[in-house]
N, C-alpha and C positions, 0 to 999 in steps of 0.2 A: 216254905222261908218266907212267905208270904204271912202264913199264919203269924209267924212271929213278930212282926212290924209293929210297933205300933205307932198308933195316930199322930204323933210328935216329930215322929222318925220322916215318917211319911210326908209332911208336911216338909221336913228336912229336905229329902228327896225333890220335892213338887220343886221350891226354889233356884234347888241346885242348878234344876232342869228348867226352870224359869231362867235364869238370868245367862245359863248355855244360852238360852238359845235368841237371850235378847243379843249377846253377846255377839250371837252370828250374824244378826237380822243388821247388828252396828255395823260389822266388817262388813258386810253385805253392801249398807250405802258407804260405809267410806272407800268403798270399790268403788261405787258409780261416782259418786261425790266431786272428784276430778273431772270427771269427765266436764257433767253439767256447770263445775265451776269454770270449765274453761270452754262455756258455750259464750260466754261475754266477751273475751278478749280474740275469742274465734272470731268477733271482724277482721282483727285485726289477723289475725294469723290469715284468714279470706282474702284479707288489702294484700299480704304479702306475699300472697300466694299469688294474686295477683299481678305483681308488680314483678314477681320469679316469671309469670307465666309471658306478662308483657316481654319483660328483657331477654325471654326465650327467643319468642315472635322475631323482633328485631334481628336477636342472631342470628335467624335464622333467614330477615330479611337481608342478608348481606350480602347473599351471591347476587342478587338479582335488582341490588341498588344500581345499578346504568340501565337497567329497563325502565325504573321510575324515570332517570335522569331525564333519560327523553320522552316520556311522556309529555316531563313534565315543558321540556322543549318544543315539542309537538304545541303541547294549549300554544305555547307562546306565540309562537309561529301561527298557530291559525286566529288569533285574538290579534296578532301584527295586519293578518291580510284582511279581515273585516274589518279594523280602522282604518287602511289603503284602500277600499271600499270602498268606505262610507267619501272615506276625505275627497272621492277624485268623485264620486256620485251629487258630494255640497258644491263640488268646485263646476261641476260640469252641467249641475242645474243651478246655480247662478249664473252663471258664461250663458246659458241658456235665454233665461230670464232679464239680462240685462242685456242682451242681443235686439229681444223684442220689444224690452218696455225701454229703454234710452232713445232719446231721440238720434236720426242718426242726422249726420254731417252733407250738406248740399255742397258747401263747396270744402277745395286744399288749399292751404292759403302755402303751406307749401313745397307746390307741384305747381300752384297760379292757378290753378283752374274749376268747372264745375266737374260736379261728382256725377255718376247713373243716376237718373232717374225710371222713377222704375213703370215697367212696360206696360203699352198699351193692350187691352187683347184686343184680336181678333182672332179670330177661324186659321186664317192662310197661315199667322205668325204660330199659331198654336201646333196642327200636322203637320209644318215643316219642322217644329221644333227651336223655332227660333225662338220664341216670347220664354220659352225652361232657360236658353241659355240666355237669354237678355235679366230675368228672375236673376239665375244665379250671379252674375256678374253685377245683377245692382245691390248683390246683399255681398258679396264681396267688395265691392268698390264703394259703398258708406257705411263702411263698418264702424260704431260708436267710437271714436278715442281713435282716429285712423293713425292723423300725421304723432301722436305719442306712439302706437307702436313704430312707425316708420323712425322714427328717431331711435328708438330702442333696440329695437332688430337693428339698425346702422354704427349702432351704440359693440353690440354682440360681435357684430359681423367683422369691425373692429379692432377684433383680441382677435380675430388669424389672421393678420397679418393680410399681404395685397401682391399683388401679381405686378410687374415690367417684364415683357418680354419674353412671357413664362418659365421667369422668377416668382420663386413665392418670398415676400423677407416678412419679417416681423419684428417687432422692435419702437423703440424711441431714439429721438439725437439728444446728445447734447447741451447743445445752443440753439436757446429759445428765444428772442426775442420780447424786452417785459412789454413791449409796447406804450412805452413812457415816448419816445420818439421815434418818427416814422423814416426809418432810410431812407436817404436822395438818393431818387430812382431816374432815371433821365434815356429817353430811345438811341442815344449815340451811343456806333458799333460796328466796327468793323465788317460787318455782313448788313449788304445792299438789302433790298424788297425788289424781289421778282412776280411782278404783278402779271396775271393776265387782262392784253383788253382785249374789248372785240370790236368791231368797229362801229361807229355810232347808226341807230338807224331812228325813225319816227316813228315806227308802230312795231309791236310784239307780234302782228303781222309774217314777218319770217326772223326764220334761224341767223343770230351774229355770225360771222367768223370767227375766231381765235388768232390772237398778235401776242407772241411772249414781247415782253417789254421791259428790261430795271429801272425804267425811270418809273415814278409815280403820277397819278394823277392829281391835276387841282393843289395848286401850291409844291409841287418837286416841282429840283429845276431838273438838270439835267442828267442823264447818265452817270453814276459812280463805282469807279470802277473796283472790282473784285480783290485789286491788288498796293490801292490806294485810301488810306482811312478820310470817310468827310470830312468838312471843313464845320465846324458845328456853329450853324444857320439853321433859325428856324423855322426855315420856310427848305428843310432837305429833312424828308424822314428815313428815315434807320430803322430795320429791325430791332428791337430791344434783342440782347444776345447775351446770354449767361453758361458757357459751357461747362462751369463745375453745379448747376441745378442740379437736384437729386428729388426727386418724388418718394414724397415719405408716406404719403395716403392719400386714397380714391374714394370718390361712390359718382362711378359714372365719369363724368366730364369735370366735377368737381372734385377742384382737385389741389391740394393738398403738396408745399414742395421749400425745400432752403437751397438758399444761395448761396454762392463761394464764398458770402461775406458774411455764410453762418447762419442771417436770417430767414424764422421762416415767414415765407407767405401763401394766399389760400390766392386758388384765381377759376375757373371755368375755362375747361380745351374750347375752342373755338369747330365746330363740331359738323357746317352747312354741307346743305346737298345743294351742290350747283344746278344738280338736274331740276328740281324745281323753281327756277327763278323763273324761267318763263311764264309759269302760274302767277307770281306773284305779280310781274311787269302786267300780267292782260289783265289784274285786277285794278290793278290801279288807273291803268288806262280806263277802261271798264267806268270807273267812278266819273273820270274827267270824261267821257262820250256823252254820262248822263247829265250830268253838270257844267254845259256847257259857260255855265257864268262863273260858274263859281272858280276859285284861285284855288289849285290843287296842286299841293305838295308831297314830296317823298322825303320822307327823313333816316336814311340807314345810321343809326347811331354805333357807330365804333366804343367796344369797351375795353378794355384794361388788356383783354388778348392782344392786342393791337400795339399797344404803349410799357408795357409795364412787363409783360409774360413771356419770359423767353424766348425764341425761335426754335430753340431745339427742342421745347414741348412738343412744336405743334403736330398737331395727330392729322392731318388731312393736307391731301396736294394743295390746295387753294387758302390762302389767308384768308380773315375777312374782309380786309381792306382789298385785295382786288374781288374776291367777291360784290361787294359791294361796288364797285365799279361796272363789272358784269351785266349788274343788275343795271345799276341807272344809264348805264348805254341803249338798255333796250325800252324804254320807259317814252313814253311822244316826246313828242318837244314841247309840249301848250305845258305839259304839268314841270313843277319849278325843285329842283334837287338840291337839297339843303344839304350841303357838306361839310359832314362833322371834322373832317380830313383838316380840310380848312379854318375849321374855327375852331379847335383842339392843340393843332398842334404848335403856335405861339408861347399857350402856355404848358404843354408839356414838362415845365420843371416845375410849375405849382399843383398844391394837392387836388388834383380834380379827379383821381381815382382813389380807390379805397386798395390797402395793399393786402386785404385777407375776406372782400366779400364780390361779387361777382358785377357790382353795380357802381356807375360814379358818384363820387361828391355833388351835389349839390351846384358847388361850382364850378364841374365842369357842364350838368345839365345849362349852369344857366349862362354857359360860353355860346354854348351850339342852341337858347334861344334865345339871346342875340342873335345870330346869323339870321336866323330863321324870323327873327323881328322887323332883322336890315332886307328881305327876301322878301317881308308879306308888305315893307312902308309902312309901319305902324311907330309909336312911341316906346321908348325901352327906357326901361327906371333905371338909375344906377344903383348897383349895390350900396351907397352911400341912405339911401329910400327901400332900408329892409332893416330889421332888428335880429340880428347876429344871433347866432347861440353856438356851443361847443357841450357833444353830452360825448358820453367814452359806450364802444358800442360794439358788438360778441358781432364777426364776421359771418354771414350766410353761407359759405366754405365750412365752418368750424359746425354750422349744425348739419351739414351732409354727411359733411366726413367724423362726426365726435372726435376728431384729432385734439389730443389730450395738450401737442403745442398748440394750438389755435389759442385750446379754451385760455391760456395766460399772454396773452398777446392782442387785449385792448386797441381798440385805435380810438382817435379822435374820429367826431360825424360833427362836422361844421354843416349849421344845414341855416338861409335867411328866410323869414315872416315878413313878406311884402305890408308898407304899411298903409293903403290907400285903403277904400271903404269898395266892400263887398261881402255879398251874404252866397253859403254852401247847401245848395238843397243839393239831398241821396234820393236814386229811386236802384230799386232792382232792375233785374235782366231782361222784364219786357215796360221797363219804361213809368212801372208804376211807383211814386211815392210814399216813399218810406220815411226820411226825418230831415231837417234842420242840423247843421255838427258845422263848426270850424274845417275853414280849409284844413290846418295844418292846429289840429292839437298839442296843442307841445305839454297838456296837463296830462297828458295819457301816457308820454314818453314809455317806451321801455326800449330797454339795451339790445336786447335777442331780439325780439323783431321790430329795430327799429327803425327798417322801410314803410311800415305802416304809418307813422309819423303822416305822412300826403297822401291825403286823404282817404285818411280810415284804412281802407284797406281796397282792392283791386274789382272786387266783385260790385261794390257801385259803382253805378252811372254821376258822375255828379251833373248839377247845373251850376251856373257859377257866373253873381250875375255882379257887375262890376263898377266903377263909378268912372270908366274910360270915356264912355260916353262922344263915343266915334260911330258909331251903327252898325262896327264890324262884330258879326259872328261867329265863334270858329268854333270845330269840330273835329275834337283827336280822336282817331282812332290807332290806336295802339295796344305793344304787349305793359308789361310794371316799367319796362326803362325811360321812357319817358313822364314821369310821374313825376322826377322831382325838380320839373321842367314848368310843369303848368304855376305854382304859386308865381313862379319867375314873370308869365302874361297877364297876371292882373290888370297889367297895367297901358297893358297891347289892345286888350279887347273888351268891346261891352258886352256880349256874351259868349262864356266856353262849355263845351258839350263836352263833356271827356269821356270815350267809352275804349274801357277794357276788349279786347275782341273778341277773349275768354270768357265771357260773361252778357253775353248782349244774346236776343234771344225774335231779332226781327231785323226787317229788311236796314243797310244802313243809307244807300243814297233815296229810299224815301223816309228816312228818316232828316237827312242832311234838307231833303226839299221842303217839308215841313215844317219843321224852323227855320228856315230862309236863313242859312250853311251862306256865309259870303267867300269863309276857306275852311276849306279840311285840307288836316294834316294827316298824313299817313306816317306814323311815327313808332320801329320798333328793331330791333338789331337784325344787322345781316344774318341771323342763326334761325331767329324766329321772321324774318321773311319766308328761308330755304326750306321751313319746317310745318311744324304741325300750323301755325297760330297765322301762317301763310297760306295755306289750306282752310284756316277757319273765317278770316281773311275775306278770301271767294265767295266759301259759304253762303256768307252775309253778303255780299254786294249780291247772288245770285237769289235771293232768298226770294219766292211765292208769298 
């Protein structure tokens, strides 16, 4: 059959075969082309697949979402802990650096005393453990900004209320004095004072016996019956009484109370320790024994506790007045006693005391100074010879208690600057000269620390030179209370040395001899005389 096919036919068959083969190839190409063509958008497909996979993963995670949430919370807690640790570490580090770098105070103005000093090293103190204890006490007692922190602490404690006879009280009162005017306060009441008067002795060598007597010493009249009201006589003393008085805040003996008139008052409740009476008397008698040619005076200043504070608030068996009589009767007959009851009682209706501060107004100090000048036999300037000023102040009881009612009860502080010529030098506790400065720097007046107006601060020893020209040299050994008296004596003595016994590091008897003292006045409140300040006086009298 092949032999019968010519060349032309063979060529046609080859062409047909070739076309079939090309068709097969073309068909094969088309089968593979979609895959190759789809290779470009395959990324999209892959992306879609990835999205699908991701969504599938998410769907598969749903059952473990709580676990992831817990992990997130754990991370937050760990971060918070780290931040807390960092803040606390930084705070304590800064505090430690401040305690090391910042200057430490040497005097506490609120407590009116010198603060602890760094102890001297001795092997005996080291082995006994006293050296370490003294170092610890030094760092605790001299914390920078000590008074500020104590004030903040008092404010914080006041938020928790206070206790009276075991009952916890909280809250505030609704009636508060605006402070624009002072409520009239008198000492007249139906309750007579009961004073324990000892037998008079010439020295402190023997213990006096005690006698109960209802009449007051120096200036009081006959015994007043508790069944009848005393006549309004300036020479009769009766304890102030207010049965409706209620204590609303306390810090120690610093007390805020509301009277039955609805006004808020501030006072310091008397807390004298009669057991220390003989120590004070011994110290004063010792000064006189060592200064036989010098006039020695004892003045136990009476406070508003005697003239204003309701007797219902008394916290001791004895009163300030009865203790002052008790102590005075233990002094040697050679010592001149300045009777502040006699000096102040005729002026009880005047503004001689603050109503919200533990001190007396300078007017009260003026009358006491007048009584002292009379006993000393020196000239005394009339109030007309002073420049008078008046400023509003915030009492010390508020500083101690931080009671809000007292913060709204500002009162007027009246003070008198002498017009005669004088200069004032300031010394440290070792009597080393520091600077010259005004006796009463009125330009520095501060309503919160207003009592510092008198001679800047108690921590300085002062030497005042005046134009009195009488050759009299006065040394005053005191606490903070007689500070308001000193400006009233610039016309009475040619030289005045003012020593607060809390800020003194030398023997006061030797000092009086060295500076030619003609007069020595020991002046302080009765409570101070029977407390730590009286002990300090005894120390300075015997200091070697």
